[in-house]
N, C-alpha and C positions, 0 to 999 in steps of 0.2 A: 406178556401173554394175553390172550383173549379167548372168549368163547361166546357162542350164542346160547341163550337160555329161554325156554318157554315161560310165559307168564299168562295169567288170565286175560291179559290185554293184548297179547301178541308176543312175538319173539323180540328179545332185547339182546344187546351185545354188551359184554362186561369186559373192560380193559383193566389189567392189573400190572403194576410195575413192581420192582423190588420194595418200593416205599409203601405201596398199598393200592387200593382201587383208585384209578385215575379218571375213568370215564365210563358212563353208562348211557347206552343209546335208548331212546324212546322207541316203541314199536314202529317199524317202517323207516327209521332213520339209520342209514348205514354208517358204520364207523370203519375207517381203514386202520388196520392194526398189524401187529407182528405175528409171532409164533402162536399157533393155536394150541392151547393147553388150558385145561380147567382146573381151578383151585376148588377142591370139594368143600372145604370149610366155608369159603366165601359163597359159593353157589348155594350151600345149605341155608345160609342166612337170607339169601334172595328168595329161595323157595318158601321158607317160613314167612317171610313178609308178604309174598304174593298170596299165600294161603290164608293170611290174616292171623297167624299164630305168633307174629312178632310185630311190635309197634315202633321199634327203633333198631337201627343197625349198631353193632359193635365191631366196626372194621377199621383197620388202618387205612387212612386216606392219603392219597398223593395229590395234594393241591398245589404242587409246584407250578408257578406261573400265575396263580390266582393270589394277588396281593392287594395291599392298600384297602380302599373302601369295599371293594368286591369281597375281599376275604372277611372283613369285619361283618358284612351283611350275611354272608353264608354261615359264618360261625354263630351269629346272633339267631338266625333262623333255626339251625340245628339244636341250639341250647335252649331257646326260649319259646318255641312254638311246638307244643307236644301234639301227639296224635289226637285228632278230633277237634283241634282248634284251628282257627284262621286268623290272619291279620290282613290289613290293607297294605299296599305299597307304602303309603304315607306313615302308617303305624310302624312298619318295620324300619323305615328310614329313621323315625324318632328313636326307636329302640336301639338302633345302631349308632346314635349320637349325631345324626345329621337330619333334623326334622324337615328340612326343605329339599331333600334329595330323593323324593318319590320316583322321579324318572330314572335316576341312577340305579335305584333298587330294581325298577322294571327291567333295565338293561342287564342287571346282574342276574335276574331270574331267567331272562331269555337266553343267557349264556352259561347257565348252571351246568357244569360238566357231570354232575352226579344226581340227576333226577332220581326220585324214590329215596335215595340215601340222604340227600339234602332236600327236604320236602318242599320244593318250590310250588307244588300244587296247592299248598296251604295259604298262598299269598293271593289276595283278591284285589280287585279294583275298588275304588271308593264306592261307598254305598252298598257293599256286599255283592257287587256285580262280579261275574266269574273272571273277567279279564282274559288274558292270552295264556297260551301254554304250548310250547313246542312249535314245530313247523309243519307237522303232518296234516293231512286233510281231515283227520278225525281227532286232532289234538284237544279241542275243547271238550269233546265227548269223553276223552280219556280223563281229562281234569275232573270232570263231573263224576265219573266212575270212582276215581281215587278218593274224592271227597266224600261220596256216598258210602264207600266201605269204611270210612272213618266215622260215619254217623253225622256228617255235616249235610244239612238240607240246603240245596241250592236250587 
């Protein structure tokens, strides 16, 4: 199932399987999905997060197909980089047990199927530079907005 949901940043699409949330689009990034149906409990957590009333999600996730080092990186990011904190690609690589894999961390962030839920906006380039985020025309501005709402000065 999937639905579109308004956020302060634009419309996002949320895709959910029987196992959990599988994919979240960034505003402007379309997702091809199946049956249109909204899960109110999941939608409520997104509304709370978008409103700034929630700092982390408590949702079942469907990360089927995300394995190996990518899965380790995403799990490490969710577990070890809380609201209002950032890490560099290199620091996250080290935290995930592969200190020389900063580029692989960058690829993992670029293919994160669950932005917002798995907070890839908290991962910065070396020296505190903002780095990349998503594929949309305003993606870097969105990353800045997400960091600013968490109190991170960029």
